[in-house]
C-alpha positions, 0 to 999 in steps of 0.5 A: 530160653524156656519159661521154667529155665528162667524161672529157676535161675531168677528164683535162685537169684531173688526168690520165688516172688521176685521171679514170678513178678519179673516173668509175669508179662514177659513173652520173650526170654533172651538168655543174656537178659535172664542172666543180667536180671538174676545178676541185678537180683543178687545185687539187691536191685529191687524188682520195681527198678527191674520191671519199672513198676511198682503198685501203690494204693491200687494203682501201677506207677512207672518208676525208674533209677530217678525216683523213689519207689512208692512205698506201702508206708506212704499209703498212710498219707493218702489214707489220712487225706481221704479220711480228713478232707471233705469230698464235697468241694473242689480240693486244690492240692500242692505236692512238694517233691512229688517223685513218681507222683504217687501221692497226689495221683492216688488222692486225686484218683479217690476224690472226684473234685480234687486237682492240683499241682505237683512240683519236683526239683529233679528234671528226670523225676518230673518226666516220671511224674508226668508219665504217671499222670498221663498213664493214669488219665489225670492230664487235665487234673494234675500239673507237674512243674520243675520247681523246689519247695525251697523256691520263692515261686507262687504256685497258687493258693491250696486247700492242702499241701502234701509231701514225702521229703527226704528225711533220712540222716547221712550215714543212717545204718537202718537204710535197706539194701534196696534204697541204695538204688534210689536217688539220694536226693529223695532219701537224705537231708542234713540236720539229722534228716530234718533240713527239708522240714525246716524249709517247708515250715518256712515256705508253705504257709504262702501257698495255703488258703486260710485254714489250710492243712499240711500233711507230711510223711515223717521218719521213725522217731522224728515226730517231736522234733518236727512238731517243734520245727513247725511250732516255731514257725507258727503252725498249729499241730492238727493230728498225727497218723500211724502206719500198719507197723504202729510207727508214727508216719504222718504229721498234719499241721494247720495254717 
């Protein structure tokens, strides 16, 4: 099929931008592939899931059906760490529930002396994170482990912990159509979306060095509840950070 024909079919299914991105690096355009891709677009499959790539903080990340697609809101956490942590020391980072690895990779790429460990309970997502670590040249700086943040394992002692845990309440009507193609374990949590924070608040101190800090992405309007959860476990509130829409998106606590 000719490029202009494929473009028209995909544009009608998902819009001009989607058609351009999908066709950008395609050299061969089999007729049935074009029709199947158009079918996906009409059923709200995100472009990232179709081309298996999503850019985040200026870097290309491999993504698939086993991982949450990196989202611009999560760049708030990367910015918070880069603006508040020292570039002059060997920063050791623990990423809880790494998914594609986009958070820890983006931070380590921008802090020369940073390194760390990323844990993930989905074996499929572990493979994705390892692939991204290797593709982006950080094999010797980031170790990806199959583990859960509810574990009692000792992963080491870290200067900071980062996490974008599942925080959406089951049945939340605000979830966009594209999210239906992300793994539910990366999106939804019990107790009105707060269960993961309760686990992290209980477990994370044993992985932090003295005066260490934890940065976590949160959902809209969850700030007060999460502050209370961490206060009950003896954490000190450090700061909060807002995304480009003015929504409180990241909370930071110190040990």
